[in-house]
C-alpha positions as CSV (number, residue, x, y, z in Angstrom):
1,M,7.8,14.1,-28.1
2,S,8.3,13.7,-24.3
3,F,6.9,15.7,-21.4
4,L,9.9,14.6,-19.3
5,S,10.8,17.4,-16.9
6,H,13.4,16.3,-14.3
7,L,14.6,13.6,-12.0
8,E,13.5,13.6,-8.4
9,C,14.8,11.8,-5.3
10,P,11.7,10.4,-3.4
11,E,13.6,10.3,-0.1
12,C,15.4,13.7,0.2
13,G,13.3,15.6,-2.4
14,R,16.2,17.0,-4.4
15,N,15.7,17.5,-8.1
16,H,18.3,16.7,-10.8
17,T,18.4,17.5,-14.5
18,A,17.1,14.8,-16.7
19,D,19.5,15.5,-19.6
20,E,22.6,14.2,-18.0
21,L,23.5,10.6,-17.1
22,H,22.5,9.7,-13.5
23,T,22.7,6.7,-11.3
24,V,21.2,7.0,-7.8
25,C,20.7,10.2,-5.8
26,P,24.3,11.5,-4.9
27,V,23.1,12.7,-1.6
28,C,21.1,9.8,0.0
29,G,21.7,6.9,-2.4
30,S,18.0,6.4,-3.3
31,P,16.8,5.5,-6.7
32,L,15.8,8.5,-8.8
33,L,12.3,8.9,-10.3
34,A,11.6,10.5,-13.7
35,R,9.0,13.3,-13.4
36,Y,6.9,14.8,-16.2
37,D,5.1,18.1,-16.8
38,L,1.7,16.4,-16.3
39,S,-0.2,19.7,-16.2
40,Q,0.7,20.3,-19.8
41,A,0.3,16.7,-20.7
42,K,-3.2,16.8,-19.3
43,I,-4.1,19.7,-21.6
44,R,-2.5,18.2,-24.7
45,L,-3.1,14.4,-24.4
46,D,-6.4,12.6,-25.0
47,R,-6.4,9.2,-23.4
48,D,-8.9,7.9,-26.0
49,R,-6.5,8.7,-28.9
50,F,-4.0,6.1,-27.7
51,Q,-6.1,3.2,-28.9
52,I,-5.2,4.0,-32.6
53,R,-1.5,3.7,-32.0
54,P,0.6,0.5,-32.4
55,N,0.3,-1.8,-29.4
56,T,3.8,-1.5,-27.9
57,M,5.0,0.3,-24.8
58,W,6.0,3.2,-27.1
59,R,2.2,3.9,-27.5
60,W,2.7,6.1,-24.3
61,R,5.8,7.9,-25.7
62,E,4.9,11.4,-24.5
63,L,4.9,10.0,-20.9
64,L,8.2,8.2,-21.4
65,P,11.8,9.7,-21.2
66,V,13.1,9.4,-24.7
67,R,12.9,12.9,-26.2
68,D,13.7,12.0,-29.9
69,E,12.1,8.9,-31.4
70,A,15.2,8.5,-33.6
71,H,17.0,7.2,-30.4
72,I,14.4,4.5,-29.6
73,I,15.9,1.0,-29.6
74,T,13.0,-1.3,-30.0
75,L,12.0,-4.9,-30.7
76,A,8.3,-4.1,-30.4
77,E,8.2,-4.7,-26.7
78,G,5.1,-4.1,-24.5
79,G,1.5,-4.6,-25.4
80,A,1.3,-7.9,-23.5
81,P,-2.2,-9.2,-23.3
82,L,-4.4,-9.1,-20.2
83,I,-6.1,-12.5,-20.4
84,Y,-9.4,-13.4,-18.7
85,T,-8.9,-16.8,-17.0
86,P,-12.3,-18.1,-15.9
87,R,-11.4,-21.7,-15.5
88,L,-8.4,-20.9,-13.3
89,G,-10.6,-18.4,-11.4
90,Q,-13.2,-21.1,-10.8
91,Q,-10.5,-23.3,-9.3
92,L,-9.5,-20.5,-6.9
93,D,-13.0,-19.1,-6.3
94,V,-12.0,-15.8,-7.8
95,R,-14.5,-15.1,-10.6
96,N,-12.9,-12.1,-12.2
97,L,-9.3,-13.2,-12.6
98,Y,-6.9,-12.0,-15.3
99,I,-3.3,-12.8,-16.1
100,K,-1.1,-10.2,-17.7
101,D,1.1,-12.4,-19.9
102,E,4.5,-10.7,-20.1
103,G,6.0,-13.8,-21.7
104,R,4.9,-12.4,-25.1
105,N,7.7,-9.8,-25.0
106,P,10.6,-10.1,-27.5
107,T,13.1,-11.6,-25.0
108,G,10.4,-13.8,-23.4
109,T,10.0,-11.7,-20.2
110,F,9.0,-8.2,-19.0
111,K,12.7,-7.3,-18.7
112,A,12.4,-6.3,-22.3
113,R,10.4,-3.2,-21.2
114,G,12.8,-1.9,-18.7
115,I,16.0,-2.7,-20.6
116,G,14.6,-1.4,-23.9
117,M,13.8,1.9,-22.2
118,A,17.1,2.2,-20.3
119,V,19.2,1.4,-23.4
120,S,17.2,3.9,-25.5
121,R,17.6,6.7,-23.1
122,A,21.2,5.9,-22.5
123,V,21.9,5.9,-26.2
124,E,20.2,9.3,-26.4
125,L,22.5,10.6,-23.6
126,G,25.7,9.3,-25.4
127,V,26.4,6.0,-23.7
128,K,28.7,3.7,-25.7
129,G,28.5,0.4,-23.7
130,F,26.6,-1.3,-20.9
131,I,27.2,-3.5,-17.9
132,I,24.7,-5.4,-15.7
133,P,24.4,-7.9,-12.8
134,T,21.4,-10.2,-13.3
135,A,19.7,-13.3,-12.0
136,G,19.3,-14.2,-15.7
137,N,16.5,-12.6,-17.7
138,A,17.6,-8.9,-17.5
139,G,21.0,-10.0,-18.8
140,G,19.4,-11.7,-21.8
141,A,17.4,-8.6,-22.5
142,L,20.4,-6.3,-22.2
143,A,22.4,-8.5,-24.6
144,A,19.5,-8.3,-27.1
145,Y,19.0,-4.5,-26.9
146,A,22.7,-3.8,-26.9
147,A,23.0,-5.9,-30.1
148,R,20.1,-4.0,-31.6
149,A,21.9,-0.7,-30.7
150,G,25.2,-2.0,-32.0
151,L,26.9,-1.5,-28.7
152,P,28.9,-3.8,-26.4
153,A,27.5,-5.3,-23.2
154,H,29.0,-7.2,-20.2
155,V,26.6,-9.4,-18.3
156,F,27.5,-10.8,-14.8
157,M,25.2,-13.6,-13.5
158,P,25.4,-16.4,-10.9
159,K,27.1,-19.4,-12.4
160,D,24.0,-21.5,-11.6
161,A,21.7,-19.1,-13.5
162,P,19.4,-21.0,-15.9
163,P,21.2,-22.3,-19.0
164,S,18.6,-20.6,-21.3
165,N,19.7,-17.2,-19.9
166,Q,23.4,-17.9,-20.3
167,N,22.8,-19.1,-23.9
168,E,20.8,-16.0,-24.9
169,V,23.5,-13.7,-23.6
170,K,26.2,-15.5,-25.6
171,L,24.1,-15.8,-28.7
172,A,23.5,-12.1,-28.8
173,G,27.2,-11.4,-28.7
174,A,27.5,-10.0,-25.2
175,Y,30.3,-10.8,-22.8
176,L,29.1,-13.3,-20.2
177,H,30.8,-13.4,-16.7
178,L,29.7,-16.2,-14.5
179,V,30.1,-15.6,-10.8
180,P,29.9,-17.9,-7.8
181,G,27.1,-17.1,-5.5
182,L,24.0,-14.9,-5.8
183,I,23.0,-11.7,-7.8
184,S,24.5,-9.7,-5.0
185,D,27.9,-11.3,-5.7
186,A,27.5,-10.6,-9.4
187,G,26.6,-7.0,-8.5
188,R,29.9,-6.5,-6.6
189,E,32.0,-7.8,-9.5
190,S,30.1,-5.8,-12.1
191,A,30.3,-2.7,-10.0
192,A,34.1,-3.0,-9.8
193,M,34.4,-3.4,-13.6
194,A,31.9,-0.6,-14.3
195,K,34.1,1.8,-12.1
196,D,37.2,1.2,-14.2
197,S,35.7,0.6,-17.7
198,G,33.4,3.5,-18.4
199,L,30.5,1.1,-19.2
200,F,27.1,2.4,-18.0
201,D,25.6,0.3,-15.2
202,V,21.9,-0.5,-15.9
203,S,21.4,-2.5,-12.6
204,T,17.9,-2.5,-11.1
205,L,17.1,1.0,-9.9
206,K,20.7,2.2,-10.2
207,E,19.6,4.3,-13.2
208,P,16.2,6.0,-13.5
209,Y,14.8,4.6,-16.8
210,R,14.2,0.9,-16.4
211,L,11.4,1.9,-14.1
212,E,9.8,3.9,-16.9
213,G,9.7,0.9,-19.1
214,K,8.1,-1.2,-16.4
215,K,5.5,1.4,-15.5
216,T,3.9,0.9,-19.0
217,M,2.4,-2.3,-17.5
218,G,0.3,0.0,-15.3
219,Y,-0.9,2.1,-18.3
220,E,-1.8,-1.1,-20.2
221,I,-3.7,-2.6,-17.3
222,A,-5.8,0.6,-17.0
223,F,-6.2,0.8,-20.8
224,D,-7.3,-2.9,-21.1
225,L,-9.8,-2.6,-18.3
226,R,-11.3,0.6,-19.8
227,W,-9.7,2.9,-17.1
228,Q,-11.2,1.0,-14.2
229,L,-8.4,-0.4,-12.1
230,P,-8.6,-3.9,-10.6
231,D,-9.2,-4.5,-6.9
232,V,-6.0,-6.5,-6.4
233,I,-2.7,-6.9,-8.3
234,L,-0.2,-9.6,-7.5
235,Y,3.4,-9.1,-8.5
236,P,6.3,-11.5,-8.2
237,K,9.0,-9.5,-6.5
238,G,12.7,-9.9,-7.3
239,G,14.1,-6.4,-7.6
240,G,10.6,-4.9,-7.5
241,T,11.0,-2.4,-10.3
242,G,7.7,-3.4,-11.9
243,L,5.7,-3.0,-8.7
244,I,7.1,0.5,-8.1
245,G,6.6,1.4,-11.8
246,I,3.0,0.2,-11.9
247,W,2.2,2.2,-8.7
248,K,3.9,5.3,-10.3
249,A,1.8,4.9,-13.4
250,F,-1.4,5.0,-11.4
251,D,-0.3,8.2,-9.8
252,E,0.5,9.8,-13.2
253,M,-2.8,8.7,-14.7
254,E,-4.7,10.2,-11.8
255,Q,-2.9,13.5,-12.3
256,L,-3.7,13.4,-16.0
257,G,-7.4,12.9,-15.1
258,W,-7.5,9.5,-16.8
259,I,-8.5,7.5,-13.6
260,D,-10.0,8.3,-10.2
261,S,-8.2,8.0,-6.9
262,S,-9.2,4.4,-6.2
263,R,-6.3,2.0,-6.2
264,P,-5.8,-1.8,-6.3
265,R,-4.3,-3.5,-3.2
266,M,-0.7,-4.4,-4.2
267,V,0.6,-7.8,-3.3
268,S,4.3,-8.5,-3.3
269,V,5.0,-12.2,-3.8
270,Q,8.3,-13.8,-2.9
271,A,9.8,-17.3,-2.6
272,A,9.8,-18.8,0.9
273,G,13.5,-19.4,0.4
274,C,14.2,-15.7,-0.3
275,A,11.6,-13.4,1.3
276,P,13.2,-10.3,2.7
277,M,10.3,-8.1,1.8
278,V,7.7,-10.4,3.5
279,K,9.8,-10.3,6.7
280,A,10.2,-6.5,6.6
281,F,6.5,-6.1,6.0
282,E,5.4,-8.4,8.7
283,E,7.8,-6.7,11.2
284,G,6.6,-3.2,10.3
285,R,9.9,-2.0,9.0
286,D,10.6,0.4,6.1
287,R,13.8,-1.3,5.0
288,C,14.6,-5.0,4.6
289,E,17.6,-6.9,5.8
290,F,19.9,-9.0,3.6
291,F,18.2,-12.4,3.4
292,T,20.9,-15.0,4.2
293,G,20.9,-18.4,2.6
294,A,18.6,-17.4,-0.3
295,R,17.4,-20.5,-2.2
296,T,14.7,-20.9,-4.8
297,Q,14.3,-22.5,-8.2
298,A,12.7,-19.3,-9.4
299,A,15.9,-17.5,-10.3
300,G,14.2,-14.1,-10.7
301,L,13.0,-14.2,-7.1
302,R,16.5,-14.9,-5.7
303,V,17.3,-11.3,-4.8
304,P,18.3,-11.1,-1.1
305,K,18.1,-7.4,-0.7
306,P,16.4,-5.1,-3.3
307,L,17.6,-1.5,-3.6
308,G,14.1,-0.2,-3.9
309,D,12.8,-1.7,-0.7
310,R,11.5,1.5,0.8
311,L,9.5,2.3,-2.4
312,I,8.1,-1.2,-2.5
313,L,7.0,-1.3,1.1
314,R,5.6,2.2,0.8
315,A,3.4,1.1,-2.2
316,I,2.2,-2.0,-0.4
317,R,1.2,-0.1,2.7
318,E,-0.3,2.9,0.8
319,S,-2.5,0.5,-1.1
320,N,-3.5,-1.6,2.0
321,G,-1.8,-4.5,0.3
322,T,0.3,-7.3,1.7
323,A,3.4,-9.4,1.2
324,V,3.2,-13.2,0.8
325,S,5.7,-16.0,0.4
326,V,5.2,-19.3,-1.4
327,T,7.3,-22.5,-1.6
328,D,8.9,-23.8,-4.8
329,D,6.6,-26.8,-4.6
330,E,3.6,-24.4,-4.5
331,M,4.9,-22.5,-7.5
332,I,5.4,-25.7,-9.5
333,A,1.9,-26.9,-8.7
334,A,0.4,-23.5,-9.6
335,R,2.3,-23.5,-12.9
336,A,0.7,-26.9,-13.7
337,L,-2.7,-25.5,-12.7
338,I,-2.4,-22.5,-15.0
339,A,-1.4,-24.7,-17.9
340,S,-4.1,-27.3,-17.4
341,T,-6.9,-24.9,-16.9
342,E,-6.0,-22.1,-19.4
343,G,-3.2,-23.4,-21.6
344,L,-0.8,-20.7,-20.5
345,Q,2.9,-21.5,-20.0
346,A,3.9,-19.3,-17.1
347,C,7.3,-19.0,-15.6
348,L,7.9,-20.0,-12.0
349,E,8.0,-16.4,-10.9
350,G,4.6,-15.7,-12.5
351,S,3.2,-18.9,-11.1
352,A,4.1,-17.7,-7.7
353,T,1.4,-15.0,-7.9
354,V,-1.3,-17.7,-8.5
355,A,0.1,-19.8,-5.6
356,A,-0.1,-16.6,-3.4
357,L,-3.7,-15.9,-4.7
358,Q,-4.7,-19.4,-3.6
359,K,-3.7,-18.6,-0.1
360,L,-5.3,-15.1,-0.1
361,A,-8.5,-16.4,-1.5
362,A,-8.7,-19.2,1.0
363,S,-8.2,-16.8,3.9
364,D,-10.9,-14.4,2.4
365,W,-8.3,-11.6,2.0
366,V,-9.4,-11.7,-1.6
367,E,-13.2,-12.0,-2.1
368,P,-14.8,-14.1,-4.8
369,G,-16.2,-11.2,-6.7
370,E,-13.1,-9.0,-6.7
371,R,-11.3,-8.2,-10.0
372,V,-7.7,-9.6,-9.7
373,V,-4.7,-9.3,-12.0
374,C,-1.7,-11.7,-11.6
375,L,1.5,-10.7,-13.4
376,N,3.1,-13.6,-15.3
377,T,6.5,-12.0,-15.9
378,G,7.9,-14.4,-18.4
379,T,7.3,-17.4,-20.6
380,G,7.5,-20.9,-19.0
381,F,9.4,-22.1,-22.1
382,K,12.6,-20.7,-20.6
383,D,12.3,-22.8,-17.5
384,A,14.1,-26.1,-17.4
385,I,11.7,-27.4,-14.7
């Protein structure tokens, strides 16, 4: 079923077997990347045959890590629509504007992709319980997929996380631990429990397979645009797994012969009150520092130091992209603009990409005729604002 070959450290280059549980590279601490036998996949897979399959992320199953489909834990995640938004584009002077609406996923956000994949592969490798620190949505997704798998889950989140996220965790029967502070504080407490409990930690990029679920967004963008990639992709960056995954998908598709070597300019969008990636990008560094005093109403963007900072910055620079911050007020205004022009209820994190696009279009960094994709990472119906 899967062409999964091995795991690779993108920093030190060491390979690891894919058929044992792994967290990060034991040598340098970098996230590990799943690698596939793409030379064989190129021979055996026909990209045009994928259109007849069900429209979920498992459409791409040969290029995903689960070896036996009996281990797939699914709620029909993926297949989120790429919506042409001409009225919004007219307001921004961007004629070919699309929103990929990840709010259509089972748990209301794109976290369903990564968590669904991580849980499925972990179950295949014998895991019997899970633990996660989260800003909110990933915890809700883990609670749902652990319930689907019939396994326990412990979720650590800031005590001021959105009530909707707290409630979905409790409703799905997971153990909710509310922690004073930020996701980094939740991470310290969950790591301590994981060490002593035997629960498997599915933190962002601390295992290899959440990334593989997120990369399916890249496959879908190419598929929906008939294998012609857009000029620009704007991504709201919290942990950044999706941006890394989309970039990885494009590399895989080129090796498969499905697309050419052209790439979109990747834009990392953060909240002005928590913008470690923007600061690192502007200062020309390859790592970001811990962002002190992180504050934003967009809970998913309140990540003061992402583990995958090197991979994110590398993708931005390789694509000739950029990093942009927007204020909460700009996100809220963009959210209203999206709804009033196109009827779409975007989350604040997704609205941040449209606010950033307004700035980039006004400065001519994005030209009117370019094809642009904004990622709306979740439904606005979860937001209390």
